[in-house]
C-alpha positions as CSV (number, residue, x, y, z in Angstrom):
1,X,-38.7,6.0,-8.3
2,X,-35.5,4.7,-6.7
3,X,-34.8,1.0,-6.7
4,X,-34.7,-0.3,-3.1
5,X,-31.5,-2.0,-1.8
6,X,-31.5,-5.7,-2.6
7,X,-31.5,-8.0,0.3
8,X,-28.2,-9.9,1.1
9,X,-27.2,-12.1,3.9
10,X,-23.9,-12.6,5.7
11,X,-21.7,-15.4,4.4
12,X,-22.0,-17.3,7.7
13,X,-24.2,-17.1,10.8
14,X,-21.3,-15.9,13.0
15,X,-20.6,-12.7,11.1
16,X,-22.5,-10.4,13.5
17,X,-21.9,-12.2,16.7
18,X,-20.1,-10.1,19.3
19,X,-16.5,-11.1,19.7
20,X,-14.8,-12.2,22.9
21,X,-11.2,-11.6,22.0
22,X,-8.7,-10.3,24.4
23,X,-7.6,-6.8,23.4
24,X,-4.0,-6.8,21.9
25,X,-1.8,-5.2,19.3
26,X,-4.0,-6.5,16.5
27,X,-7.0,-4.5,17.7
28,X,-6.9,-1.0,16.3
29,X,-7.4,1.9,18.6
30,X,-10.8,3.5,18.6
31,X,-10.9,7.3,18.1
32,X,-14.1,8.9,19.4
33,X,-15.1,12.5,19.8
34,X,-18.2,11.8,21.9
35,X,-17.1,13.8,24.8
36,X,-15.4,17.2,24.9
37,X,-11.9,16.4,23.6
38,X,-8.7,18.3,23.6
39,X,-7.2,19.7,20.4
40,X,-4.6,16.8,20.4
41,X,-7.4,14.2,20.5
42,X,-9.2,15.9,17.7
43,X,-6.0,16.0,15.6
44,X,-5.5,12.2,16.2
45,X,-9.1,11.5,15.1
46,X,-8.5,13.6,11.9
47,X,-5.3,11.7,11.1
48,X,-7.1,8.4,11.8
49,X,-9.9,9.3,9.4
50,X,-7.4,10.2,6.6
51,X,-5.7,6.8,7.1
52,X,-8.9,4.9,7.0
53,X,-10.4,6.6,3.9
54,X,-7.3,7.7,1.9
55,X,-4.6,5.4,3.5
56,X,-2.3,8.4,3.3
57,X,-3.1,12.0,2.7
58,X,-0.5,14.4,1.2
59,X,-0.7,18.1,2.0
60,X,-2.6,18.8,-1.3
61,X,-5.1,16.0,-0.4
62,X,-6.2,17.4,2.9
63,X,-9.5,19.2,3.4
64,X,-8.8,22.2,5.7
65,X,-12.4,23.4,5.7
66,X,-13.7,20.1,6.9
67,X,-10.9,19.9,9.5
68,X,-11.8,23.4,10.8
69,X,-15.5,22.5,11.1
70,X,-14.7,19.4,13.0
71,X,-12.4,21.2,15.4
72,X,-15.1,23.8,16.3
73,X,-17.9,21.2,16.6
74,X,-19.8,22.4,13.6
75,X,-19.9,18.8,12.1
76,X,-19.7,15.3,13.5
77,X,-17.2,12.6,12.7
78,X,-19.8,11.0,10.4
79,X,-20.2,14.2,8.5
80,X,-16.4,14.5,8.3
81,X,-16.2,11.0,6.8
82,X,-18.9,12.0,4.3
83,X,-16.9,15.0,3.2
84,X,-13.8,12.9,2.6
85,X,-15.8,10.3,0.6
86,X,-17.2,13.1,-1.6
87,X,-13.9,15.0,-1.9
88,X,-12.1,15.4,-5.2
89,X,-9.2,13.3,-4.0
90,X,-11.4,10.3,-3.3
91,X,-13.2,10.7,-6.6
92,X,-9.9,10.8,-8.5
93,X,-8.2,8.1,-6.6
94,X,-11.0,5.5,-6.2
95,X,-14.2,6.4,-8.0
96,X,-12.7,7.3,-11.4
97,X,-10.2,4.4,-11.4
98,X,-12.5,1.5,-10.5
99,X,-15.7,0.0,-11.8
100,X,-18.8,0.0,-9.6
101,X,-18.2,-3.4,-8.1
102,X,-14.6,-2.6,-7.1
103,X,-15.6,0.8,-5.8
104,X,-18.3,-0.7,-3.6
105,X,-15.8,-3.2,-2.2
106,X,-13.4,-0.4,-1.4
107,X,-16.1,1.7,0.3
108,X,-17.6,-1.1,2.4
109,X,-14.1,-2.0,3.7
110,X,-13.3,1.6,4.6
111,X,-16.7,2.8,5.8
112,X,-18.2,-0.3,7.4
113,X,-14.9,-1.7,8.6
114,X,-15.4,-5.2,7.1
115,X,-15.1,-7.1,3.9
116,X,-18.1,-7.6,1.6
117,X,-20.2,-10.7,2.4
118,X,-20.7,-11.9,-1.1
119,X,-21.1,-10.9,-4.7
120,X,-24.7,-10.3,-4.1
121,X,-23.8,-7.4,-1.7
122,X,-21.6,-5.9,-4.4
123,X,-24.4,-6.1,-6.9
124,X,-26.9,-4.6,-4.4
125,X,-24.7,-1.6,-3.6
126,X,-23.6,-1.1,-7.2
127,X,-27.2,-0.7,-8.2
128,X,-27.4,2.2,-5.6
129,X,-24.3,3.8,-7.2
130,X,-25.9,3.5,-10.7
131,X,-29.3,4.9,-9.7
132,X,-28.5,7.4,-7.0
133,X,-25.0,8.4,-7.9
134,X,-22.0,8.8,-5.7
135,X,-23.6,11.1,-3.2
136,X,-26.7,9.0,-2.8
137,X,-24.6,5.9,-2.3
138,X,-22.4,7.5,0.4
139,X,-25.5,8.8,2.2
140,X,-27.1,5.3,2.2
141,X,-23.9,3.7,3.4
142,X,-23.4,6.2,6.3
143,X,-27.1,6.1,7.2
144,X,-27.2,2.3,7.3
145,X,-28.1,0.5,10.5
146,X,-24.8,-1.3,10.5
147,X,-22.8,1.9,10.4
148,X,-24.9,3.6,13.1
149,X,-24.7,0.6,15.5
150,X,-20.9,0.3,15.2
151,X,-19.7,3.8,14.8
152,X,-22.5,6.3,15.2
153,X,-21.9,10.0,14.9
154,X,-18.6,10.3,16.8
155,X,-16.4,7.3,16.2
156,X,-13.9,7.1,13.3
157,X,-14.5,3.9,11.3
158,X,-11.9,1.2,11.7
159,X,-11.3,-2.4,10.6
160,X,-13.4,-4.6,12.8
161,X,-12.6,-8.2,14.0
162,X,-8.9,-8.1,13.1
163,X,-8.2,-11.1,15.4
164,X,-9.7,-14.4,14.2
165,X,-10.0,-17.5,16.5
166,X,-7.5,-20.4,16.0
167,X,-5.3,-18.3,13.8
168,X,-1.8,-17.1,14.7
169,X,-2.3,-13.8,12.7
170,X,-5.3,-11.6,12.2
171,X,-6.7,-10.3,8.9
172,X,-4.4,-8.0,7.0
173,X,-5.4,-4.4,6.7
174,X,-7.6,-3.5,3.8
175,X,-5.1,-1.0,2.5
176,X,-2.6,-3.9,1.9
177,X,-5.0,-6.5,0.6
178,X,-7.0,-4.2,-1.7
179,X,-4.9,-2.0,-3.9
180,X,-6.2,1.5,-4.8
181,X,-6.3,0.8,-8.5
182,X,-8.1,-2.0,-10.3
183,X,-6.1,-4.5,-12.4
184,X,-7.3,-2.8,-15.6
185,X,-5.9,0.6,-14.5
186,X,-2.7,-0.9,-13.1
187,X,-2.1,-2.3,-16.6
188,X,-2.6,1.1,-18.1
189,X,-0.2,2.8,-15.7
190,X,2.4,0.1,-16.3
191,X,2.3,-1.6,-12.9
192,X,4.0,-3.8,-11.8
193,X,7.2,-2.5,-13.4
194,X,10.0,-5.1,-13.9
195,X,13.6,-3.8,-13.6
196,X,16.3,-5.9,-15.2
197,X,19.8,-5.8,-13.9
198,X,22.8,-6.4,-16.1
199,X,25.1,-7.5,-13.3
200,X,24.3,-10.2,-10.8
201,X,25.2,-9.2,-7.3
202,X,26.2,-12.0,-4.9
203,X,26.1,-11.7,-1.1
204,X,29.3,-12.7,0.7
205,X,29.1,-13.3,4.5
206,X,31.3,-11.1,6.6
207,X,33.4,-14.0,7.9
208,X,34.2,-15.1,4.3
209,X,35.2,-11.6,3.1
210,X,39.0,-11.5,2.4
211,X,40.9,-9.1,4.7
212,X,44.0,-7.0,3.9
213,X,46.9,-9.0,2.7
214,X,44.8,-12.0,1.7
215,X,46.1,-13.4,-1.6
216,X,42.5,-13.6,-2.9
217,X,42.5,-9.8,-3.2
218,X,45.3,-10.1,-5.9
219,X,43.7,-13.0,-7.7
220,X,42.0,-10.9,-10.3
221,X,45.1,-8.8,-10.9
222,X,47.1,-12.0,-11.4
223,X,44.6,-13.3,-13.8
224,X,44.9,-10.2,-15.9
225,X,48.6,-10.6,-16.4
226,X,49.8,-12.0,-19.7
227,X,51.7,-15.2,-19.7
228,X,53.3,-14.6,-23.1
229,X,57.0,-13.7,-23.3
230,X,58.6,-11.2,-25.7
231,X,58.8,-12.5,-29.2
232,X,62.4,-12.8,-30.6
233,X,63.4,-10.3,-33.2
234,X,63.9,-11.6,-36.6
235,X,67.1,-10.2,-38.1
236,X,68.7,-11.5,-41.2
237,X,72.3,-12.8,-41.0
238,X,73.3,-10.8,-44.0
239,X,72.5,-7.6,-42.1
240,X,74.8,-8.4,-39.1
241,X,78.1,-6.5,-38.7
242,X,80.4,-9.0,-37.1
243,X,83.3,-6.6,-36.8
244,X,81.2,-4.4,-34.5
245,X,79.9,-7.3,-32.5
246,X,83.5,-8.6,-31.6
247,X,84.5,-7.1,-28.3
248,X,87.8,-5.1,-28.4
249,X,90.7,-5.8,-26.2
């Protein structure tokens, strides 16, 4: 018998209130395949899905079979997102390199388009991961009422409520605030790496840079010159030939 999802509440009463923001640059574009779309629109939706789930997909990370099924209308956008979440790339990059709590946080941000409400929500979804496995967790997340109300079958998930009232800047993207690897695995991989420089480089403004003919260009050369004269030769007076040294007339 599967354990039901624990109940959790939003962190404030305003979490699910519809926003009244004026659309701007901070609002991400919405990619929907609800109507009959052109091949260009489908390709844009595919790229947006890769950015949302993988942040960046190399050629080896792409899923050509899922892309072909989406182009020919055999699967919906929600099923395409499900395939990306269950792909080998997502398992290697997120599931295998994070604990259940961190993995739940990553999936909620990418799939539901928001940050987790509290630690209780992490615990609730981590129990689903432990009891139903990865596939059961992904199905429950995509079949949830919140996902269906906001994205449905044909809208690519995106980060919601980027603009916050009375703040000059909106929330940063999840891909920047939440690294792919957990702190434990970043320590194993040697991140962050510290590079030590032997020479200290100093910045000189352009107006202070010496031009051609400036004596400062020859300052280092002058400093390298030796200020010592030639030492006098030490010759004994007994070895001098005075007859040869007298000039002849």
